[in-house]
C-alpha positions as a Markdown table, in Angstrom:
| # | Residue | x | y | z |
|---|---|---|---|---|
| 1 | Met | 88.1 | 79.7 | 116.3 |
| 2 | Cys | 88.0 | 80.0 | 112.7 |
| 3 | Arg | 88.2 | 77.4 | 109.8 |
| 4 | Trp | 89.7 | 78.2 | 106.5 |
| 5 | Ile | 91.2 | 76.8 | 103.2 |
| 6 | Ala | 94.0 | 78.1 | 100.9 |
| 7 | Tyr | 94.5 | 76.8 | 97.3 |
| 8 | Arg | 97.1 | 77.2 | 94.6 |
| 9 | Gly | 97.4 | 75.2 | 91.7 |
| 10 | Glu | 95.7 | 74.6 | 88.5 |
| 11 | Thr | 92.5 | 76.5 | 87.5 |
| 12 | Ile | 89.4 | 74.9 | 88.9 |
| 13 | Thr | 86.0 | 75.6 | 90.5 |
| 14 | Leu | 85.9 | 76.7 | 94.1 |
| 15 | Glu | 83.2 | 74.0 | 94.8 |
| 16 | Arg | 86.1 | 71.3 | 94.7 |
| 17 | Tyr | 87.3 | 72.3 | 98.2 |
| 18 | Val | 84.9 | 74.6 | 99.4 |
| 19 | Thr | 81.5 | 73.1 | 99.2 |
| 20 | Ala | 81.7 | 69.5 | 97.7 |
| 21 | Pro | 84.1 | 67.4 | 100.0 |
| 22 | Ala | 82.6 | 65.5 | 102.7 |
| 23 | His | 84.0 | 67.7 | 105.5 |
| 24 | Ser | 84.0 | 70.7 | 103.5 |
| 25 | Leu | 84.2 | 74.1 | 104.7 |
| 26 | Val | 80.6 | 74.7 | 105.2 |
| 27 | Val | 80.2 | 71.5 | 107.0 |
| 28 | Gln | 83.1 | 72.6 | 109.3 |
| 29 | Ser | 80.9 | 76.0 | 109.8 |
| 30 | Met | 78.3 | 73.7 | 111.5 |
| 31 | Arg | 80.6 | 71.2 | 113.0 |
| 32 | Ala | 84.3 | 71.7 | 113.4 |
| 33 | Leu | 86.2 | 68.9 | 114.8 |
| 34 | Glu | 89.6 | 70.3 | 115.5 |
| 35 | Gly | 88.8 | 73.9 | 116.7 |
| 36 | Asn | 87.9 | 75.1 | 120.1 |
| 37 | Ala | 84.6 | 76.5 | 118.7 |
| 38 | Gly | 82.3 | 73.9 | 117.5 |
| 39 | Thr | 80.2 | 76.3 | 115.1 |
| 40 | Asn | 81.9 | 78.8 | 112.9 |
| 41 | Gly | 78.9 | 81.0 | 112.3 |
| 42 | Asp | 79.9 | 84.7 | 112.5 |
| 43 | Gly | 80.2 | 85.2 | 108.6 |
| 44 | Phe | 82.4 | 83.9 | 106.1 |
| 45 | Gly | 84.3 | 85.0 | 102.9 |
| 46 | Leu | 85.7 | 83.9 | 99.7 |
| 47 | Gly | 88.9 | 85.7 | 98.0 |
| 48 | Trp | 90.1 | 84.7 | 94.4 |
| 49 | Tyr | 92.2 | 85.5 | 91.8 |
| 50 | Asp | 91.8 | 85.5 | 87.9 |
| 51 | Asp | 94.6 | 84.4 | 85.3 |
| 52 | Gln | 96.1 | 87.9 | 85.4 |
| 53 | Gly | 96.8 | 87.4 | 89.2 |
| 54 | Glu | 95.9 | 91.3 | 89.7 |
| 55 | Glu | 93.2 | 92.6 | 92.3 |
| 56 | Pro | 91.3 | 89.6 | 93.9 |
| 57 | Gly | 87.7 | 89.3 | 93.8 |
| 58 | Leu | 86.2 | 89.5 | 97.4 |
| 59 | Tyr | 82.6 | 88.1 | 98.6 |
| 60 | Arg | 82.1 | 88.5 | 102.3 |
| 61 | Glu | 78.9 | 87.7 | 104.2 |
| 62 | Val | 77.8 | 88.4 | 107.8 |
| 63 | Arg | 75.3 | 85.1 | 107.6 |
| 64 | Pro | 76.5 | 82.0 | 108.7 |
| 65 | Ala | 77.9 | 79.9 | 105.5 |
| 66 | Trp | 75.4 | 77.3 | 105.9 |
| 67 | Ser | 72.5 | 79.7 | 105.7 |
| 68 | Asp | 73.9 | 81.5 | 102.4 |
| 69 | Glu | 72.0 | 80.1 | 99.5 |
| 70 | Asn | 74.5 | 82.1 | 97.1 |
| 71 | Leu | 77.7 | 80.1 | 98.4 |
| 72 | Arg | 77.1 | 77.1 | 96.4 |
| 73 | His | 76.3 | 78.7 | 93.3 |
| 74 | Leu | 79.1 | 81.0 | 93.5 |
| 75 | Cys | 81.6 | 78.1 | 94.2 |
| 76 | Arg | 80.4 | 75.9 | 91.5 |
| 77 | His | 80.9 | 78.5 | 88.8 |
| 78 | Ile | 83.7 | 80.9 | 90.1 |
| 79 | Arg | 87.2 | 79.5 | 88.7 |
| 80 | Ser | 90.7 | 80.3 | 90.1 |
| 81 | His | 94.2 | 79.2 | 90.3 |
| 82 | Leu | 94.8 | 80.9 | 93.8 |
| 83 | Phe | 91.8 | 81.2 | 96.2 |
| 84 | Phe | 90.8 | 81.7 | 99.9 |
| 85 | Ala | 87.7 | 80.5 | 101.9 |
| 86 | His | 87.1 | 81.3 | 105.5 |
| 87 | Val | 84.3 | 80.6 | 108.0 |
| 88 | Arg | 84.6 | 83.0 | 111.3 |
| 89 | Ala | 84.2 | 82.4 | 114.8 |
| 90 | Ser | 84.6 | 85.8 | 116.3 |
| 91 | Thr | 87.0 | 86.4 | 119.5 |
| 92 | Gly | 85.1 | 89.3 | 120.6 |
| 93 | Thr | 84.9 | 91.8 | 117.6 |
| 94 | Pro | 81.4 | 92.5 | 115.9 |
| 95 | Thr | 80.1 | 90.4 | 113.2 |
| 96 | Thr | 80.1 | 92.8 | 110.3 |
| 97 | Arg | 81.1 | 92.3 | 106.8 |
| 98 | Pro | 84.5 | 94.3 | 107.1 |
| 99 | Asn | 85.5 | 92.1 | 109.8 |
| 100 | Cys | 84.8 | 89.0 | 107.7 |
| 101 | His | 88.0 | 87.3 | 106.3 |
| 102 | Pro | 89.5 | 87.5 | 103.9 |
| 103 | Phe | 91.1 | 90.8 | 103.7 |
| 104 | Ala | 92.4 | 92.4 | 100.5 |
| 105 | His | 94.5 | 95.4 | 99.6 |
| 106 | Gly | 96.0 | 95.9 | 96.1 |
| 107 | Arg | 96.8 | 92.3 | 94.7 |
| 108 | Phe | 97.3 | 90.9 | 98.5 |
| 109 | Leu | 94.8 | 88.5 | 100.2 |
| 110 | Phe | 95.3 | 87.4 | 103.9 |
| 111 | Met | 93.2 | 85.6 | 106.4 |
| 112 | His | 93.6 | 84.4 | 110.0 |
| 113 | Asn | 92.8 | 81.9 | 112.5 |
| 114 | Gly | 93.6 | 82.9 | 116.0 |
| 115 | Gln | 94.1 | 85.9 | 118.3 |
| 116 | Ile | 96.7 | 88.8 | 119.3 |
| 117 | Gly | 96.6 | 88.1 | 122.9 |
| 118 | Asp | 93.8 | 90.3 | 124.9 |
| 119 | Trp | 93.1 | 92.6 | 121.8 |
| 120 | Ser | 91.6 | 95.3 | 124.0 |
| 121 | Leu | 95.1 | 95.7 | 125.8 |
| 122 | Ile | 97.3 | 96.4 | 122.8 |
| 123 | Arg | 95.0 | 97.3 | 120.0 |
| 124 | Arg | 96.2 | 101.1 | 120.1 |
| 125 | Arg | 99.9 | 100.2 | 120.1 |
| 126 | Ala | 99.2 | 97.6 | 117.4 |
| 127 | Glu | 97.4 | 99.7 | 114.8 |
| 128 | Ala | 100.3 | 102.3 | 115.2 |
| 129 | Leu | 102.4 | 99.5 | 113.3 |
| 130 | Ile | 100.1 | 100.3 | 110.3 |
| 131 | Pro | 101.7 | 103.2 | 108.1 |
| 132 | Asp | 99.7 | 106.2 | 107.4 |
| 133 | Ser | 99.7 | 105.3 | 103.7 |
| 134 | Leu | 97.7 | 102.2 | 104.6 |
| 135 | Tyr | 95.7 | 103.1 | 107.3 |
| 136 | Ser | 92.9 | 104.6 | 105.4 |
| 137 | Ser | 92.4 | 100.8 | 104.3 |
| 138 | Arg | 91.6 | 100.2 | 107.8 |
| 139 | Ile | 87.9 | 99.6 | 107.6 |
| 140 | Gly | 87.2 | 97.0 | 110.2 |
| 141 | Thr | 88.2 | 96.3 | 113.8 |
| 142 | Thr | 89.6 | 93.1 | 113.9 |
| 143 | Asp | 93.3 | 92.5 | 115.2 |
| 144 | Ser | 93.5 | 90.1 | 111.8 |
| 145 | Glu | 93.2 | 93.0 | 109.7 |
| 146 | Ala | 95.4 | 95.2 | 111.6 |
| 147 | Ala | 98.0 | 92.4 | 111.5 |
| 148 | Phe | 97.6 | 92.1 | 107.7 |
| 149 | Leu | 98.2 | 95.9 | 107.2 |
| 150 | Ala | 100.9 | 96.0 | 109.6 |
| 151 | Ile | 102.6 | 93.2 | 107.5 |
| 152 | Leu | 102.2 | 95.2 | 104.3 |
| 153 | Gly | 103.7 | 98.1 | 106.1 |
| 154 | Ala | 106.6 | 96.0 | 107.1 |
| 155 | Gly | 107.6 | 95.3 | 103.2 |
| 156 | Ala | 105.7 | 92.3 | 102.2 |
| 157 | Glu | 105.6 | 93.3 | 98.7 |
| 158 | Arg | 109.4 | 92.7 | 98.8 |
| 159 | Asp | 109.6 | 89.7 | 101.1 |
| 160 | Pro | 106.4 | 88.5 | 102.7 |
| 161 | Val | 108.0 | 86.2 | 104.9 |
| 162 | Ala | 110.6 | 88.6 | 106.5 |
| 163 | Ala | 107.8 | 91.1 | 106.8 |
| 164 | Thr | 105.6 | 88.7 | 108.7 |
| 165 | Met | 108.3 | 87.6 | 111.0 |
| 166 | Asn | 109.1 | 91.1 | 112.0 |
| 167 | Thr | 105.5 | 92.0 | 112.4 |
| 168 | Leu | 105.2 | 88.9 | 114.7 |
| 169 | Thr | 108.1 | 89.6 | 116.7 |
| 170 | Ile | 106.9 | 93.1 | 117.6 |
| 171 | Leu | 103.3 | 91.6 | 118.3 |
| 172 | Thr | 104.5 | 89.1 | 120.5 |
| 173 | Asp | 106.5 | 91.5 | 122.7 |
| 174 | Met | 103.4 | 93.6 | 123.1 |
| 175 | Val | 101.0 | 90.9 | 124.1 |
| 176 | Arg | 103.8 | 89.7 | 126.5 |
| 177 | Ala | 104.2 | 93.2 | 127.9 |
| 178 | Ser | 100.8 | 93.8 | 128.3 |
| 179 | Gly | 100.4 | 91.2 | 131.3 |
| 180 | Thr | 97.6 | 89.1 | 129.7 |
| 181 | Lys | 97.5 | 85.1 | 129.9 |
| 182 | Glu | 96.0 | 85.2 | 126.6 |
| 183 | Pro | 98.6 | 83.7 | 123.6 |
| 184 | Leu | 99.2 | 85.1 | 120.5 |
| 185 | Arg | 97.8 | 82.5 | 118.1 |
| 186 | Phe | 98.7 | 83.0 | 114.7 |
| 187 | Thr | 97.5 | 80.6 | 111.9 |
| 188 | Ser | 97.1 | 82.5 | 108.8 |
| 189 | Ala | 97.3 | 82.8 | 104.9 |
| 190 | Phe | 99.1 | 85.1 | 102.6 |
| 191 | Ala | 98.9 | 85.6 | 98.9 |
| 192 | Asp | 100.1 | 88.0 | 96.3 |
| 193 | Gly | 98.3 | 86.6 | 93.3 |
| 194 | Arg | 101.0 | 84.3 | 92.3 |
| 195 | Asp | 102.4 | 82.7 | 95.5 |
| 196 | Leu | 100.9 | 81.3 | 98.8 |
| 197 | Tyr | 102.2 | 81.3 | 102.2 |
| 198 | Ala | 100.7 | 79.9 | 105.3 |
| 199 | Phe | 102.0 | 80.4 | 108.9 |
| 200 | Arg | 101.4 | 78.4 | 112.3 |
| 201 | Phe | 102.7 | 79.9 | 115.2 |
| 202 | Cys | 101.6 | 80.5 | 118.8 |
| 203 | Thr | 103.4 | 82.2 | 121.8 |
| 204 | Asp | 102.2 | 78.8 | 123.8 |
| 205 | Asp | 101.7 | 75.3 | 123.1 |
| 206 | Thr | 98.0 | 75.8 | 121.8 |
| 207 | Ala | 98.9 | 76.5 | 117.9 |
| 208 | Asn | 95.8 | 76.3 | 116.0 |
| 209 | Thr | 95.7 | 73.1 | 113.6 |
| 210 | Leu | 96.9 | 73.1 | 109.9 |
| 211 | Tyr | 97.4 | 70.8 | 107.4 |
| 212 | Tyr | 98.2 | 70.5 | 103.7 |
| 213 | Arg | 98.2 | 68.1 | 100.7 |
| 214 | Glu | 100.1 | 68.6 | 97.4 |
| 215 | Thr | 99.4 | 66.6 | 94.3 |
| 216 | Gly | 100.4 | 67.3 | 91.0 |
| 217 | Gly | 102.0 | 70.7 | 91.5 |
| 218 | Asn | 98.6 | 71.6 | 93.3 |
| 219 | Val | 98.4 | 72.2 | 97.0 |
| 220 | Val | 95.7 | 72.9 | 99.3 |
| 221 | Val | 96.2 | 74.1 | 103.1 |
| 222 | Val | 93.4 | 73.7 | 105.5 |
| 223 | Ser | 92.6 | 74.2 | 109.2 |
| 224 | Glu | 91.4 | 70.8 | 109.3 |
| 225 | Pro | 91.3 | 67.8 | 106.6 |
| 226 | Leu | 88.3 | 67.7 | 104.2 |
| 227 | Asp | 87.9 | 64.2 | 104.5 |
| 228 | Thr | 88.5 | 61.0 | 106.6 |
| 229 | Glu | 91.5 | 60.0 | 104.4 |
| 230 | Arg | 93.9 | 61.7 | 107.3 |
| 231 | Ser | 96.9 | 59.8 | 105.4 |
| 232 | Asn | 96.7 | 62.3 | 102.4 |
| 233 | Trp | 97.0 | 65.2 | 104.7 |
| 234 | Lys | 100.3 | 66.3 | 106.2 |
| 235 | Pro | 100.3 | 68.2 | 109.6 |
| 236 | Val | 102.2 | 71.6 | 109.7 |
| 237 | Pro | 104.3 | 71.5 | 112.8 |
| 238 | Pro | 103.9 | 74.4 | 115.3 |
| 239 | Gly | 106.3 | 77.4 | 114.5 |
| 240 | Tyr | 106.6 | 76.3 | 110.9 |
| 241 | Leu | 105.5 | 78.0 | 107.4 |
| 242 | Ile | 104.5 | 76.8 | 104.1 |
| 243 | Ile | 106.0 | 78.4 | 100.9 |
| 244 | Ala | 103.9 | 77.6 | 97.7 |
| 245 | Arg | 105.3 | 79.3 | 95.0 |
| 246 | Glu | 104.2 | 79.1 | 91.4 |
| 247 | Gly | 105.9 | 76.1 | 89.4 |
| 248 | Gln | 107.8 | 75.0 | 92.6 |
| 249 | Pro | 107.3 | 72.3 | 95.2 |
| 250 | Val | 105.7 | 73.2 | 98.4 |
| 251 | Val | 108.5 | 74.3 | 101.0 |
| 252 | Leu | 108.2 | 73.7 | 104.8 |
| 253 | Glu | 110.4 | 75.9 | 106.9 |
| 254 | Pro | 110.9 | 76.9 | 110.7 |
| 255 | Met | 109.7 | 80.3 | 111.4 |
| 256 | Val | 112.4 | 82.5 | 112.9 |
| 257 | Leu | 111.5 | 85.5 | 114.9 |
| 258 | Glu | 113.9 | 88.2 | 115.9 |
| 259 | Lys | 114.8 | 87.9 | 119.7 |
| 260 | Arg | 114.1 | 91.1 | 121.5 |
| 261 | Val | 114.6 | 92.2 | 124.9 |
| 262 | Ala | 111.2 | 93.8 | 125.6 |
| 263 | Ala | 108.7 | 95.6 | 123.6 |
| 264 | Glu | 109.3 | 99.4 | 122.8 |
């Protein structure tokens, strides 16, 4: 599975969390400790906002993070108050630039670690959740990008949490109705240029790991800790979400999905 970092707080260089730590995201791309994939070499990506919080910058590459000589230079010079970084371990879709995370649309950023059941069984129905107005933005083939566009279509501009819960409810029903034994694993991050949201959800007891650290109004959310000081990192319980709004303390809340009898 993938590894990722999301940060919101004072403006800093991406280097501080992406490349500099002892167990940085680049190190995790070669040697992850808590994922079920030891290496995450199927591409990587960066997404960041400037001080205006408008359309984010995006850099994605199909090479492994450890072999891209541009990455350290970019992270040393790009400064942002809100950024994502992701190293990918594919769950079956091709290693192409459009399939690398994060995904951007308008002012929104999204990245994901997990899978949506057996994607081959539900892809057609899941993509039908994407409104026509957003479907032209579907340039890759991953379940992650489809979920992102479905969440946007469900009203993320008004309420990102409600839109995500609604989409996850429908996708959960689809996965269960498909008859697969593969779970829906959804450990993801979403940002709108100002606020950061992170989710840890799974339909069984195998939710992918997620941690966060809050210091002086800055919050960093990670797939696994960036150093050996585990006491500095708080685990996000399965079935919980993080809300990190500008100028407010981090909030940890349970995820509440609508109960439905069956998928339509």
